[in-house]
C-alpha positions as CSV (number, residue, x, y, z in Angstrom):
1,M,51.7,-31.9,-10.2
2,K,49.2,-30.4,-12.6
3,R,48.0,-32.5,-15.5
4,E,46.5,-31.0,-18.5
5,I,43.4,-32.6,-20.0
6,P,41.6,-31.5,-23.1
7,D,38.1,-30.2,-22.9
8,H,35.4,-30.5,-25.7
9,N,36.9,-27.3,-27.4
10,G,40.4,-28.8,-27.3
11,A,41.6,-26.2,-24.8
12,A,43.9,-27.4,-21.9
13,R,42.5,-27.3,-18.5
14,F,44.1,-28.0,-15.1
15,K,42.8,-31.0,-13.3
16,R,42.9,-30.3,-9.5
17,R,42.4,-32.5,-6.6
18,P,39.5,-31.8,-4.1
19,D,42.1,-30.8,-1.5
20,D,43.0,-27.8,-3.7
21,V,39.7,-26.3,-2.7
22,S,40.5,-26.5,1.0
23,G,42.6,-23.4,0.8
24,I,39.7,-21.4,-0.7
25,L,37.3,-22.6,2.1
26,H,40.0,-21.9,4.7
27,N,39.9,-18.2,3.6
28,L,36.2,-17.8,4.4
29,R,35.9,-15.7,7.5
30,L,32.5,-15.2,9.1
31,A,31.9,-11.5,9.9
32,Q,28.2,-11.5,10.9
33,M,25.5,-14.0,11.8
34,S,21.8,-13.7,12.6
35,Y,19.5,-16.6,13.6
36,C,15.8,-16.9,13.9
37,R,13.7,-19.8,15.1
38,S,10.2,-19.6,13.5
39,E,7.3,-21.5,15.1
40,V,4.5,-21.3,12.5
41,T,1.0,-22.8,12.5
42,R,-1.2,-23.5,9.5
43,P,-2.2,-21.6,7.5
44,W,0.9,-19.5,7.3
45,G,3.2,-17.7,4.9
46,L,6.2,-15.4,5.3
47,D,7.7,-13.1,2.8
48,R,11.5,-12.5,3.3
49,P,13.0,-9.6,1.4
50,Y,16.5,-9.5,-0.1
51,E,19.3,-9.5,2.4
52,A,23.0,-9.5,1.4
53,G,24.9,-12.6,2.5
54,I,24.3,-16.4,2.5
55,R,21.1,-17.7,4.0
56,F,20.0,-21.1,4.9
57,H,16.7,-22.6,6.2
58,Y,16.5,-25.8,8.3
59,V,13.2,-27.5,8.7
60,V,13.2,-28.9,12.3
61,E,9.5,-30.0,12.3
62,G,6.8,-30.0,9.7
63,G,7.4,-28.7,6.2
64,C,7.1,-25.7,3.9
65,W,7.1,-24.5,0.4
66,M,10.1,-22.3,-0.4
67,T,9.3,-20.1,-3.4
68,T,11.6,-17.7,-5.3
69,A,11.1,-15.7,-8.5
70,T,12.2,-18.7,-10.5
71,E,11.3,-21.9,-8.6
72,S,9.3,-23.5,-5.9
73,V,10.5,-26.5,-3.7
74,W,9.0,-28.5,-0.9
75,L,11.1,-28.9,2.2
76,T,10.3,-31.4,4.9
77,A,11.8,-32.1,8.4
78,G,15.5,-32.5,8.2
79,D,16.0,-30.7,4.9
80,V,18.4,-27.8,4.5
81,A,18.1,-25.1,1.8
82,L,21.0,-22.7,1.2
83,M,20.6,-19.4,-0.8
84,A,23.9,-17.9,-1.7
85,N,22.6,-14.7,-3.3
86,G,20.3,-13.6,-0.6
87,A,17.4,-13.2,-3.0
88,S,13.8,-12.4,-1.8
89,H,11.7,-15.5,-1.3
90,Q,8.6,-16.9,0.5
91,L,8.1,-19.7,2.9
92,A,4.6,-21.1,3.4
93,D,2.6,-24.2,4.3
94,A,0.9,-24.3,0.9
95,R,1.4,-22.6,-2.4
96,D,-1.8,-20.6,-2.2
97,S,-1.5,-19.5,1.5
98,A,-1.5,-15.7,2.2
99,V,1.9,-14.3,3.2
100,I,2.9,-11.5,5.4
101,S,6.2,-9.7,5.7
102,V,8.5,-11.4,8.2
103,F,8.7,-7.9,9.8
104,H,5.0,-8.0,10.5
105,A,5.1,-11.3,12.3
106,E,5.5,-11.6,16.1
107,R,9.2,-11.6,16.6
108,R,11.1,-11.4,19.8
109,Q,14.8,-10.9,20.3
110,V,16.4,-13.5,22.6
111,G,20.0,-12.4,22.2
112,P,22.3,-10.4,19.9
113,D,21.1,-11.1,16.4
114,M,19.1,-14.0,17.6
115,Y,15.2,-14.1,17.3
116,R,12.1,-16.2,17.9
117,L,9.2,-15.7,15.5
118,R,5.6,-16.9,15.7
119,A,2.9,-16.6,13.1
120,G,0.0,-18.5,11.5
121,G,-3.6,-19.4,12.1
122,G,-3.4,-21.9,14.9
123,G,-3.3,-25.2,13.1
124,S,-0.5,-27.9,12.9
125,M,2.9,-26.5,13.7
126,S,6.1,-26.3,11.7
127,V,9.4,-25.2,13.1
128,I,12.0,-23.6,10.8
129,V,15.5,-22.3,11.7
130,C,16.7,-19.5,9.5
131,C,20.3,-18.3,9.6
132,R,22.0,-15.5,7.6
133,V,25.8,-15.1,7.4
134,A,28.1,-12.6,5.9
135,F,31.9,-12.9,5.3
136,E,34.8,-10.6,5.9
137,E,36.5,-9.0,2.9
138,P,38.5,-10.0,1.0
139,C,36.8,-13.4,0.6
140,P,36.6,-15.8,-2.3
141,A,33.4,-14.1,-3.5
142,A,34.0,-15.8,-6.9
143,L,33.3,-19.2,-5.3
144,I,30.0,-18.0,-3.8
145,A,29.0,-16.3,-7.0
146,M,29.3,-19.6,-8.8
147,M,26.8,-21.3,-6.6
148,P,23.2,-22.2,-7.7
149,P,20.4,-20.0,-6.5
150,I,19.2,-22.7,-4.1
151,L,21.2,-25.6,-2.8
152,I,19.1,-28.4,-1.1
153,V,20.5,-31.0,1.2
154,R,17.9,-33.6,2.0
155,A,17.5,-35.3,5.3
156,N,17.9,-38.7,3.8
157,E,21.3,-37.9,2.2
158,P,24.3,-39.1,4.1
159,S,25.8,-35.6,4.1
160,G,22.6,-34.2,5.5
161,H,23.2,-36.0,8.8
162,A,26.3,-34.0,9.7
163,V,24.6,-30.7,8.9
164,Q,21.6,-31.6,11.0
165,S,23.9,-32.4,14.0
166,V,25.4,-28.9,13.8
167,L,22.0,-27.2,13.4
168,Q,20.5,-29.1,16.3
169,L,23.4,-27.8,18.5
170,M,22.6,-24.2,17.3
171,A,19.0,-24.7,18.3
172,S,20.0,-26.0,21.7
173,E,22.2,-23.0,22.3
174,V,19.3,-20.7,21.6
175,A,17.0,-22.6,23.9
176,L,19.4,-22.6,26.8
177,N,20.5,-19.0,26.2
178,R,23.7,-19.5,28.3
179,Y,26.8,-17.3,28.5
180,G,28.8,-17.3,25.3
181,A,25.9,-18.5,23.2
182,V,26.6,-15.9,20.5
183,T,30.2,-16.9,20.1
184,I,29.3,-20.6,20.0
185,M,26.5,-19.9,17.5
186,T,28.9,-18.1,15.2
187,R,31.3,-21.0,15.3
188,L,28.6,-23.5,14.6
189,A,27.2,-21.4,11.7
190,D,30.7,-21.4,10.3
191,V,30.8,-25.2,10.4
192,A,27.3,-25.5,8.9
193,I,28.3,-23.3,6.0
194,M,31.5,-25.3,5.4
195,H,29.5,-28.5,5.3
196,L,27.1,-27.1,2.8
197,L,29.7,-25.5,0.6
198,R,31.7,-28.8,0.6
199,E,28.5,-30.7,-0.4
200,W,28.0,-28.4,-3.4
201,I,31.6,-28.6,-4.5
202,E,31.8,-32.4,-4.1
203,G,28.5,-32.8,-5.8
204,D,29.4,-30.7,-8.9
205,R,32.7,-32.1,-10.4
206,A,32.6,-29.6,-13.2
207,V,32.6,-26.8,-10.8
208,L,35.3,-28.5,-8.7
209,S,37.6,-29.0,-11.7
210,E,37.0,-25.8,-13.6
211,R,35.4,-23.1,-11.6
212,A,36.2,-23.6,-7.9
213,S,39.9,-23.6,-8.7
214,A,39.7,-20.3,-10.5
215,L,41.3,-18.4,-7.7
216,G,44.4,-20.7,-7.9
217,D,44.4,-20.7,-11.7
218,P,47.5,-18.9,-13.0
219,Q,45.6,-17.2,-15.8
220,I,42.4,-16.4,-13.8
221,G,43.4,-16.0,-10.2
222,P,45.6,-12.9,-10.5
223,A,42.9,-11.2,-12.6
224,L,40.2,-11.9,-10.0
225,A,42.4,-10.6,-7.3
226,A,43.1,-7.4,-9.2
227,I,39.3,-6.9,-9.8
228,H,38.5,-7.5,-6.1
229,R,41.3,-5.3,-4.9
230,D,40.6,-2.4,-7.2
231,P,37.0,-2.6,-8.5
232,G,36.8,1.1,-9.5
233,R,39.7,0.9,-12.0
234,A,38.7,1.0,-15.6
235,W,39.7,-2.6,-16.2
236,S,39.8,-3.7,-19.8
237,V,40.2,-7.3,-21.1
238,G,43.6,-6.2,-22.5
239,A,44.7,-4.8,-19.1
240,L,43.6,-8.0,-17.3
241,A,45.3,-10.2,-19.8
242,S,48.6,-8.3,-19.5
243,L,48.6,-9.1,-15.8
244,V,49.0,-12.8,-16.6
245,N,51.0,-12.4,-19.8
246,V,48.6,-14.0,-22.2
247,S,46.9,-12.6,-25.3
248,R,43.6,-10.7,-25.0
249,S,41.6,-13.4,-26.9
250,T,43.2,-16.3,-24.9
251,F,42.4,-14.6,-21.6
252,A,38.9,-13.7,-22.5
253,E,38.1,-17.2,-23.7
254,R,39.5,-18.9,-20.7
255,F,37.9,-16.5,-18.2
256,T,34.5,-17.0,-19.8
257,A,34.9,-20.7,-19.8
258,V,36.0,-20.9,-16.2
259,M,33.8,-18.2,-14.6
260,G,30.7,-18.7,-16.8
261,V,30.6,-15.0,-17.7
262,P,32.9,-12.6,-19.6
263,P,35.4,-10.5,-17.7
264,A,33.4,-7.3,-18.2
265,R,30.2,-9.0,-16.9
266,Y,32.0,-10.3,-13.9
267,L,33.4,-6.9,-13.1
268,A,30.0,-5.3,-13.3
269,L,28.5,-8.0,-11.0
270,W,31.3,-7.5,-8.5
271,R,30.8,-3.8,-8.5
272,M,27.2,-4.1,-7.8
273,K,27.8,-6.4,-4.8
274,I,30.1,-3.7,-3.4
275,A,27.5,-1.0,-4.2
276,E,24.7,-2.9,-2.4
277,R,26.8,-3.1,0.7
278,R,27.7,0.6,0.6
279,L,24.2,1.8,-0.1
280,S,22.8,-0.2,2.8
281,Q,25.5,0.4,5.4
282,D,27.6,3.5,4.5
283,R,26.5,7.1,4.8
284,V,27.5,8.0,1.3
285,S,25.7,9.4,-1.6
286,V,24.8,7.6,-4.8
287,A,27.2,9.9,-6.6
288,Q,30.0,8.9,-4.2
289,V,29.4,5.2,-4.7
290,A,29.4,5.7,-8.5
291,M,32.7,7.6,-8.4
292,R,34.4,5.0,-6.1
293,L,33.4,2.2,-8.4
294,G,34.7,3.8,-11.6
295,Y,31.5,5.2,-13.3
296,D,31.8,8.4,-15.1
297,S,28.4,9.6,-13.9
298,E,25.7,8.9,-11.4
299,A,23.3,8.2,-14.3
300,S,25.5,5.5,-15.8
301,F,25.9,3.8,-12.4
302,A,22.2,3.9,-11.8
303,R,21.4,2.3,-15.1
304,A,23.9,-0.5,-14.4
305,F,22.7,-1.0,-10.9
306,K,19.1,-1.3,-12.0
307,R,20.0,-3.6,-14.8
308,I,21.7,-6.1,-12.5
309,T,19.7,-5.8,-9.3
310,G,16.2,-4.7,-10.6
311,Y,16.2,-1.6,-8.3
312,S,17.3,1.9,-8.8
313,P,20.0,2.9,-6.1
314,G,17.5,5.2,-4.3
315,R,14.8,2.5,-4.3
316,Y,17.3,-0.1,-3.0
317,R,18.4,2.2,-0.2
318,R,14.8,3.0,0.9
319,V,13.9,-0.7,1.0
320,Q,17.0,-1.5,3.1
321,A,16.2,1.5,5.4
322,Q,12.6,0.3,5.8
323,A,13.9,-3.2,6.8
324,E,16.3,-1.7,9.3
325,R,13.5,0.4,10.9
326,A,11.3,-2.7,11.0
327,N,14.1,-4.7,12.7
328,S,14.6,-1.8,15.2
329,A,10.9,-1.6,16.0
330,V,10.8,-5.4,16.6
331,E,13.9,-5.1,18.9
332,T,12.4,-2.2,20.9
333,V,9.0,-4.0,21.4
334,G,10.9,-7.1,22.5
335,A,12.9,-5.2,25.0
336,Q,9.8,-3.5,26.4
337,A,8.1,-6.9,26.7
338,D,11.1,-8.3,28.6
339,E,11.1,-5.3,30.9
340,L,7.4,-5.6,31.6
341,Q,7.9,-9.3,32.2
342,R,10.8,-8.7,34.6
343,K,8.8,-6.1,36.6
344,S,5.8,-8.5,36.9
345,A,8.0,-11.2,38.2
346,E,9.5,-8.8,40.8
347,R,6.0,-7.9,42.2
348,P,5.0,-9.7,45.3
């Protein structure tokens, strides 16, 4: 039974058990997974552009600096770093090391969406496993949006041992390259993400009690579901409040307290997540994306998109296309190398 507890503003909040979050995690469905084992030697540095989805890096051997636009953190063997927002970042052996685009490094495809990468100057080696996952829609994107930019699980933390075990199994599957490896890798990536999400939730009781339960909150959950179901509708605070039969002011105050942003801001952020996916994957014009997401003109959509993502829609699409071409080129070269190796082995 729910028990109301007062917060510092005197507003009533619902206290939920950790098990209440299990339903949210249960609804996460992995739709896509890519995996790369990087073997890099000092000095080295890799620049990784923005990619939609959750990404995590696992340091198998050695160590590296992980640097984003806002912070820099040292990772050592056994550490795992999860990035929920897919932001661009750099990995390097030292803060002042020169970096190259990950697409310019020696990268070989060893299976569907599985790669091995080599780079560096020939010194001491570090081995880093990188994995990116995307979830099916609809998913509790609100939960992911609440996460910190970087979540670190250290090797010496008790929870880190379980994640390491899963990631070591993933590395073994890549090394053995047996039948069914992709299916097994996808399942293992799912388990690894669940471990990391659980670590974050259990480590942040404020999020657990206030934000993570938002989807089940009788005043917030239906509004979030409506926004996710029909993001192109001209949602007003009043319209959302009417869905849950509370006043406009009460709804706005509670939504902001629980989600960390006002309803209008959340709607804009959700629309841009959808826009990013459509611009990078769908063969639709910017004007069509703008119309589907409820903007009255392409110009107003472009302003909103740049304000939130830092890119114009056209620039974002070009960057994504460039990344896709680089991926395709790497896969082609890898296939050609495999074919040459096969023919060489067949020669007497």
